[in-house]
N, C-alpha and C positions, 0 to 999 in steps of 0.2 A: 506197101511197107506193114505187116501184119504183127502185132504183138504177142510176143511170147511169154507165157507166165508159168513160173516153176512153182511147185510145193515143196523144193527141196534145194539144199547146194549141191552142186553137184561136185563129182571127185575134181582135186584140182584148183578149183574157184579160189578156196582161201587162201592158198600161196601162188597164184599165181600176180605174176605184173601185167599192169595196164599194156605193153604192147603184146602180149600172149594170149589174151583174153577171147581173140577170134578162135584159138584151139578149142575153147571150150563153150564159149557162149556165141554161137552165129551171127546173132544181131543184137540188137536192143531187147534188154529182159527183164521182166518185172518179178520180182521174188515175192511170194506171199508164205510167210513163217510165222508158223502159231508162236503163241505167248500166255501168259497168264491173265493178262487181261486183253479184252476181245478187241477192242476200240483200238485198231494200229497207230501205228506213227509210221507215215509216209516219208520217207529219204528217198534222195537221189543224188546220182554221184557221176562222175565222167560225162556231165553235159557237153564236156570240153575234153577232146580228147587228151590233151597233154597237161591236164590238172588232174592227179591224183591222189591227193590227201584225201579226197571222200571215200575212195576207194579201197585204200590204207588203212583206214578209219573203221568201217565197219567190216573189214576182214579181221581186225585185230578183235574187234567187237563179238564177230560170230565164233572166232577161235576159243575167247574166254567162256563162249556158252557153248562149244561142241557137244560135252557133256550134260547140259541141263535147259531146263524151258527158259527161253527169252520172258524177262518181266511183263513185258506185252508184244502182241503182235506185231511184226515188221513186214512193212511194202517196202521194200528197196527196186527200185528201177537204177537200172546199170544201163548209160545210155550210148554213147558212141564209139561203140568198141572200134571201128573201121578208122577211125580218126586217132584212136588210142593208138592201134596198130602201125601206124602214120608217125605218130610220134607230134600229130599238130591238132589243133584247136576244134578244127572243123575243115574238112576234105572241099576242095574249090567244088566240087559236086554237089554240094549237102549247103544247104539252110542250117543255118545256126541251130543246134539243138535246144540253146537257151534263147532261143526268138522265135521258136516254131509253136510255143504252147497257144490254149486260146487266150484271143486278143491279138494275136499275131496280125502282123502288115500282111503275111501271105499264107492266107488260108487253103489256097489251092495248090501249096507243098507238102508231096508225101510224108513229110517230117511233120508238119502240121497236124496231117490225118494218125501218125502214130501217137501222137502226144495228146488229142481229143481222145483215144482207144484208152492211153492210161489214165487221163482224169475219170472218163465213166465208170471204169475200173474201180476207180478207188473211191469216187463220189458215193458207189454205193455201199462200200465198208464203213462209212461213216467214219471218217480218221478223226484220231483226238489231235492231230498236228504234223505239220510239215516243215522237213528239211530239207535242205539243198546247200552242198558243199560244194566250193569252188577255191581256186586258188587265183592268184593274178600277177604281174609281170613285173611290177614297181615294186618300190619301197612303201609298203603300207603297215598300219598295226593290223592285230586281227579285229575286224568289226562284222556286225548282223547288219542288213539291209530288211528293211520290211515295206509294205505298201498300204498299210493301216495302223493307226495312231490308237488303237484299242489296248485298254489296260493289258488283256491274256497276251498279244501280239507282243507287245513292249516286255512282259512276263517272259516269253520263249526265247526273245532276244539277247533278255537280261543273262541268260543261262550260260551264253556264250561269251560277250562281252558289255562292258557301259559305253562302250561307242557303239553308238547304233544310228543309222542312215535311213533317213525314208525317202522314198523315191517313188515318182508315175510313170517315169520312162526309161528304159527302154520299153515297149510294150512286147507282149508274147513272151514273159518272163515264166519260169515256174512259179514263183513264189506270189506273183498277181493271179493266177489260175489258180492256184490250192486256196489262195484267200478267200476264195467264194464258199470253200467249204470248210474250213478250218484255221485257226491260229498256224500261221505259217512265216517262215523267215529264210533267207539267204545267209550265209556266212561265209565270209572270206578269209580263206587262211594263211594269207601271204604268199609267198613263192614258193612252188613245185621243190620238192628235195629236202624242204626242213624239217627235222625230223621233230621238230618242237611243235611244229603246227598239226603232224599228225596225232601228237600227245594231247594236245588240247581239241582236236575233232573227236577222237575217241571218248574224253570225258564228257564232250557235250554230248555225243550220241547216248552212251550209258546214262547221263543223268536225265535224256528226253525219254529214254524206254522207263526209266526208272517211278518218273514222274505220275505220280495217280490223278493231282488233278490243279488245275491253275490258283493260284491264290486270289480271294475273293477281295483284297483289298487292293485300293489303286498305286500303281506304282510311285516311286519316293523319286521325285525329281532330280535330287543333290545323286542318285544311284545311276544317271544317265549324262553322256555327252550325246546329244541328242541334234542331229544336223539333217538338212533337206538338201538335195540336189535342186539347183534351178536352170541349170545347162549343160550341155554336153558340147564340148569342143573337138571338132573333127578337122582333119587335114584335106583340103580339096582332090580328088581322084587326081587331075591334072598337074600336083604341085609336087615337085620333090620335097625330100628332108634329109636330116643329117642330125646324129648327137656327138659328133667326134671333130667337128670344127669344117668337116669338108665341105666343097662348094656344095650349095642344096637352095631351093625356092627359100627355105626353111631351116634354118640351123640354131635349133635348139642345144641348151644348153647341157654339158655333158652328166652334170650330176642333178639334172630338172625333177628327178624321181625323189628325189631326198623332199621336196617341197610338199610331199605328200602332207594332209592332215594339219598343217599347220597356218594359222590365221594369218594372211599376206595383205598387204597394204596396198593401196595404188601406186603404183610405179615399179613396181616389183618386178623384175627382169626374168622372162621364159628365155629370150635369145634374140637373134638378128636374121634380119632378112637379107637372103642372097639375091644372085638373079637381076634382075630388073628391079627388083625392091617393091615391084607392085600387087605380090600376093596377100592373101589377108586369111587367118582363120576362119573356118564356119563354126558360129556358134549358134545351137539351137537351144532355145527355152523350153523347158520341160511342159509348162502351161500353155502353150503355143502364145503366148501373148509376144507382142512386138518385141524382138532381141535389140538390146541397148548394145552401144559401144564397150563390150568387157573388154577390149585391148586397145593399146595406144601403140602406134608404128613411128612416131616422130624420130627423125635421126636412123631412121633405120633398123631400130631397136623394137624388139616384142615385149611391150611394157601391160603389165594389169592397169585398166582405168577403173578399177572398182576393189573394194573390199572383200575378199573371199578364201574360200578355204579348199583348196583343190582334193582330189581323190583321184587315184589309181592313173596318175603319171607314169609314165611308162616310157622308156627309151627301145622297147622293141617294136622296130618298125612296123614287123608283118602284124601284130596287136593293133597298133595304131592303123594300117590298113583297113584289120578286120573289123574294128570295133570303133575305138576313137582315141586322143592323145590323153584327154582327161574330163572330168566331170568337177563342174563347181558348185561348192555348196553353203549355206548359213546354217548357222545354229538357230533353233527354233524351240518352242517350248511345247509341252504334250497336247496344245491345240492346235499347231503349227503354224503359231505366230512367230515372224521371225525377232531375234535376239541380238540387238545389236548393243 
């Protein structure tokens, strides 16, 4: 899989919808577009084919600068156009484009070779900052994710939201790879199709392009709601699940995704067990520490056994199968220490 690099915006790109991009871009494409400041902003969009807010945002920004120079050079990576054509996150034949970056568990995959090419190209250009724009499927606020708690990374995240999540897993993600080169964040813009999400992403991209330098002062703690993921919750492949009350091994609450980013106490209910009531959720700790019993299944109910803040709870069964049911988080300070 060879990386395609363009120094211009091809006809039709600025007005194309994500599913029709394959008629303009035959595959993943990196745009290298000039700007007044030479150190480039690197931005990636459509790493997941059904998350188009990033594409819509950069299209709008480029339309605004159609007849003038960008404030800063822009390296724009448009990722999984094949999955976008099919309206899915990732094709069944592909490695997830946001699990394929250096550090991936699957370095032999052709997608991993592609992302290595992207990182090598960007590294040679000495990037100013990196942003990766995503949507998600549950009810979540707009928030930023980062892999380092250094001041410049926090300042970049704060340009998007005061809600910031520090994480170390999953590996092979864009922000982790790019954090080796420059301040890097992933921004989560809520559900696909929300016009306010696109407007927010446009504002963020423009702010990053206009920024001449990062503040030298330390971030102000009160400006942030800082959290850290400590575990990921998955449904084992051999188990069934439902969100509408229908029979399944795991019968999750219909409104489970409304619990995202709320502090939940032990005993908070996620649903009930079905079948033989022997199924158990798979909980993976971020730091590879022994996994505690985060859930209690007494009486056939699925309840939390520890205080936590969930993120990315979703009712999308395909998303659960491809990624996870949710992440579990707790609040931290700038040194990464838990704040209970």
